[in-house]
VMD Tcl script that draws the C-alpha trace (Angstrom):
set ca {
  {6.18 106.27 17.65}
  {5.59 108.86 15.01}
  {5.56 112.70 16.34}
  {2.79 114.79 15.16}
  {3.93 117.84 14.12}
  {2.93 121.22 15.67}
  {-0.08 122.92 14.12}
  {-0.56 126.88 14.80}
  {-4.26 126.36 15.56}
  {-3.31 123.50 18.00}
  {-0.63 124.42 20.53}
  {-0.59 121.14 22.28}
  {1.86 118.49 20.76}
  {1.52 114.97 21.24}
  {3.43 111.99 20.64}
  {0.70 109.93 18.82}
  {-2.76 110.75 17.02}
  {-5.12 108.41 18.66}
  {-5.18 108.46 22.27}
  {-8.09 107.42 25.01}
  {-8.90 108.82 28.01}
  {-10.85 107.27 31.02}
  {-13.55 109.71 32.74}
  {-12.51 110.14 36.66}
  {-16.27 110.34 37.16}
  {-17.83 107.25 35.34}
  {-14.65 105.46 34.03}
  {-15.68 105.69 30.54}
  {-12.95 105.29 28.01}
  {-13.00 107.57 25.03}
  {-11.05 109.24 22.49}
  {-8.98 112.08 23.31}
  {-8.88 114.84 20.83}
  {-6.15 117.59 20.49}
  {-7.89 120.81 21.57}
  {-7.31 124.09 20.41}
  {-6.46 127.10 23.07}
  {-9.88 127.53 25.27}
  {-11.36 124.48 24.37}
  {-12.15 121.58 26.59}
  {-13.29 118.14 26.30}
  {-16.19 116.63 28.11}
  {-17.29 113.14 28.95}
  {-19.74 111.74 26.17}
  {-21.52 109.69 28.78}
  {-21.70 111.66 31.84}
  {-20.81 115.10 30.66}
  {-17.44 115.66 33.37}
  {-14.78 117.41 32.30}
  {-12.06 115.62 31.01}
  {-9.41 118.08 30.33}
  {-8.86 121.67 28.65}
  {-6.48 123.62 26.76}
  {-5.84 126.61 28.61}
  {-4.29 129.86 26.68}
  {-0.54 130.20 27.17}
  {-0.79 127.31 29.72}
  {3.09 127.03 30.06}
  {4.00 130.96 30.54}
  {0.96 131.09 32.88}
  {2.27 128.30 34.97}
  {5.79 129.51 35.20}
  {4.79 133.08 35.73}
  {2.69 132.13 38.50}
  {5.27 129.58 40.20}
  {7.94 132.59 40.30}
  {5.51 135.08 41.77}
  {4.56 132.36 44.31}
  {8.13 131.94 45.42}
  {8.89 135.62 45.38}
  {5.92 136.22 47.68}
  {6.63 133.22 49.80}
  {10.05 134.33 50.65}
  {8.51 137.68 51.56}
  {5.78 135.77 53.68}
  {8.46 134.11 55.57}
  {10.78 137.39 55.89}
  {8.22 139.83 57.40}
  {5.36 139.15 60.07}
  {2.09 139.06 59.17}
  {0.45 140.82 62.44}
  {1.46 141.75 65.79}
  {-0.82 141.58 68.90}
  {-0.68 144.11 71.99}
  {-2.34 143.22 74.77}
  {-1.78 144.26 78.85}
  {1.58 145.70 77.79}
  {2.80 142.72 75.99}
  {3.39 142.74 72.08}
  {4.01 139.76 70.07}
  {4.59 139.38 66.33}
  {3.46 136.29 64.35}
  {5.21 134.63 61.25}
  {4.89 131.28 59.83}
  {7.89 129.91 61.65}
  {6.70 131.63 64.64}
  {3.53 129.71 64.67}
  {5.38 126.18 64.22}
  {8.04 127.46 66.90}
  {5.17 128.38 69.23}
  {3.23 124.85 68.89}
  {6.73 123.14 69.33}
  {7.04 124.94 72.58}
  {3.63 124.49 73.99}
  {4.29 120.79 74.05}
  {2.58 120.08 70.78}
  {5.42 118.75 68.22}
  {3.27 116.75 65.94}
  {0.68 119.69 65.47}
  {4.07 121.83 64.69}
  {5.04 119.18 62.39}
  {1.85 119.33 60.60}
  {1.75 122.76 60.48}
  {5.35 122.62 58.97}
  {4.47 120.36 56.20}
  {0.99 121.62 55.41}
  {2.15 125.81 55.25}
  {5.82 125.49 54.22}
  {7.14 122.20 52.88}
  {4.26 121.26 50.62}
  {3.79 124.81 48.82}
  {7.56 125.17 48.46}
  {7.69 121.84 46.80}
  {4.44 122.38 44.92}
  {5.62 125.64 43.35}
  {9.31 124.82 42.43}
  {8.32 121.39 41.00}
  {6.14 123.21 38.53}
  {8.74 125.70 37.66}
  {11.09 123.05 37.09}
  {8.96 121.28 34.76}
  {7.05 124.18 33.01}
  {9.94 126.52 32.53}
  {12.23 124.43 30.27}
  {8.83 122.99 28.51}
  {8.66 126.81 27.31}
  {11.46 126.12 25.09}
  {10.42 122.46 24.21}
  {13.00 120.84 26.86}
  {12.73 118.36 30.04}
  {15.29 118.45 32.66}
  {16.64 115.37 34.30}
  {14.11 113.57 36.24}
  {11.36 115.43 35.00}
  {8.63 112.77 35.41}
  {9.61 111.87 38.69}
  {9.00 115.49 39.56}
  {5.76 115.61 38.06}
  {4.60 112.21 39.94}
  {5.63 114.14 43.20}
  {3.95 117.26 41.93}
  {0.71 115.34 41.45}
  {1.29 113.68 45.24}
  {2.28 116.97 47.00}
  {-0.59 119.19 45.58}
  {-3.28 117.80 47.72}
  {-1.11 118.50 50.70}
  {-0.82 122.02 50.03}
  {-2.95 124.22 52.68}
  {-2.14 127.43 52.87}
  {-5.45 128.56 52.13}
  {-6.97 126.33 55.13}
  {-4.17 128.11 57.45}
  {-5.56 131.42 56.21}
  {-8.79 130.69 56.51}
  {-8.24 129.51 60.24}
  {-6.11 132.53 60.80}
  {-9.16 134.67 59.78}
  {-11.63 132.82 62.20}
  {-8.97 133.01 65.14}
  {-8.59 136.90 64.28}
  {-12.48 137.38 65.23}
  {-12.12 135.83 68.30}
  {-8.72 137.53 69.13}
  {-9.97 141.13 68.14}
  {-11.93 141.34 71.30}
  {-8.92 140.87 73.57}
  {-5.78 142.03 71.84}
  {-5.03 145.12 69.75}
  {-4.05 143.66 66.39}
  {-2.24 145.22 63.76}
  {-1.32 143.72 60.41}
  {1.67 143.74 58.26}
  {3.39 143.11 54.71}
  {3.36 139.40 55.75}
  {-0.36 139.06 55.52}
  {-0.52 140.52 52.17}
  {2.27 138.56 50.96}
  {0.56 135.34 52.33}
  {-2.71 136.23 50.50}
  {-0.51 136.76 47.36}
  {1.13 133.24 47.74}
  {-2.28 131.35 47.89}
  {-3.55 133.43 44.74}
  {-0.10 132.55 43.06}
  {-0.21 128.91 43.86}
  {-3.79 128.80 42.59}
  {-3.30 130.32 39.46}
  {0.10 128.23 38.97}
  {-1.83 124.66 39.44}
  {-4.56 126.13 37.46}
  {-2.40 127.47 34.82}
  {-1.82 124.04 32.66}
  {-3.79 120.86 32.56}
  {-2.07 117.68 33.70}
  {-2.68 115.77 30.55}
  {-0.98 118.76 28.80}
  {1.88 118.34 30.86}
  {2.32 114.87 30.75}
  {2.08 115.05 26.96}
  {4.66 117.78 26.59}
  {7.03 115.96 28.90}
  {6.54 112.66 26.67}
  {7.38 114.73 23.44}
  {10.32 116.87 25.35}
  {11.84 113.05 26.26}
  {11.30 111.88 22.73}
  {13.53 114.19 21.03}
}
mol new
graphics top color blue
foreach p $ca { graphics top sphere $p radius 0.5 }
foreach p [lrange $ca 0 end-1] q [lrange $ca 1 end] { graphics top cylinder $p $q radius 0.2 }
display resetview
């Protein structure tokens, strides 16, 4: 394949000039033009978004991934709330939630909580950092394509925002029976959710694969 030279106005490198893309909504196959930063391509049949060239995509995905990992460490190191009732005081952490579920004879629920709120977000952010960091200098680390496939598979299983929503609903019920105090872990948990959203939304999946193919062809 002939390499397409990088153009200053088109910061989306690609191995070949003429590519086709199928719309995920109506399955129409059409040309996939290269886009300038900030532009998006829409299906000519149904108008559904096909892909878009986000400004500073690699640096944004890398920066948000690093931030997510830092906040994740804080969220696991500090409790996000403490409850006081009838002279008893308990502090709650993410790992503490898993341990409490396991102690209450709910091992399946504990495993699901561990996977969706701890393992999947960690895999998602480390995979993005593993891919996008080296791609900023045009390099791909060993096994980058396999990591990209694992990234796409793990993205739907990262459910920290669902956990946070359930946590807010629980607080509404617990506020009447216990005194609740919030700690730094809660702010870190919210920051993790925001950072993961910024990291996953920082780069288009088609652009990621195009950059991986170009880096592997060098």
